[in-house]
N, C-alpha and C positions, 0 to 999 in steps of 0.2 A: 486653283484646281488642286484637289487632294488626290494622292495616289496611295493605295493600300496594296498589300501583297495580293497577288492573284488578279491584278488589274489587266484588262484587255490590252494587248499590245497597241501602241500608238506612237506617232511621231508628231510633236507639237512645236510650234514656234515659240520662242522666248522673246518677250519684249523687255523694256526697262521695267524692273520690278524687284520685289523681295522674294527670296526663296528660303523656306525653312526645311531643313533636312533633319528628320527624326529617325533615330535608330536605337538600338539597345543601350548605347552609351550616352544618350541625351539628345540635345538639339544643337544644330549649327545654323546660324543666320547669315545669308549672303545677299549682297546687292548684285544683280546681274543686269547686263544690257545686251540684248540681241543673242541670236543663236537658235538652238533647238534642243529639245529633250527627247530621248528615245525611251519610251516606257515599255517595260516588259513585265511578265507576271511575277518576277522575283527581284528585279532591280530597275533603277532609273539611271540613265546616263545623261548628264548635262554637257552640252557642247556650247558654251557661252562665249560670246565675243570678249566680255569682261566679267569677272566674278571676284568680289572682294568679301572676305569674311568680316563680320561685324567688328571683331577685335582689331582689325587692321585699318579700319576707317578712321581718319582724323576728322572729328566733328568740326573743328575749326576750319580745316581746308574745305570740307563739304559746304559749310556755311558761306565761306568766301566765294566758292564756285557758284552757289545759288545766287548770291548778290550780284556777281558779275553777269550771270545769265539773265537776271531780271533787268539789269541795265542794258544789255545787248538787245533784249526783247523790246524794251521801251524805245531804244534808238531805231530798231528795225521797223517798228510800228509807225514811227514818225516819218519814215521815208515815203516818198511818193512814187519812186521808180518801180519798174517791173521786178527788179532784183530783190525788192523788199520781201516778197513772199518766201523766197528761199532762205533769206536771213532770219525771218520769223520762225520758220520750221526748224532751223539749226539751233536758234536760241531756245525754243521751246523744248527741244530734245535735251539740250544741256541742262536746262532747269529741271526737267523730269529726273534726269540721272542724279543731279545733286540732291534733290529732295528725297529720292529713294535711299540714297546713301545716308542721309541724316536720319530717316525713319529706321533703317536697319541698325544704325549705330545706337540710337535711342532705345530700340527694342531690347537689345542684348544687355544694356546697362540697367534695365529695370527687372531683369530676371533674377531669381534667387541663385546663389552660388551652388555649384554641385550639379549632379545629374538631374535632368528634367524628364518628366513623364511624357 
């Protein structure tokens, strides 16, 4: 979803995903998980459960988190018990978060240096 000045006020849920903040000084890339955004005609306020700037994300740690989540997901899918469904949901959420972190970290590393339009 894109938000430009003069946007109709809204309150939207945030899921695990990437957020790009553009202003007069350039762009900032964030990996967020959960929360909500309050959109007004002149500003947007993010209330995220977690938010990491791309520069602060360790690609190696995110890669390891994704590998661990994939292993947890495979293990949970192999279970026959009723508890497997919750384990699958938790592992999928961990995997989504790790993959978004990797995506955001990769995105900022491919941008040219200096202010961005």
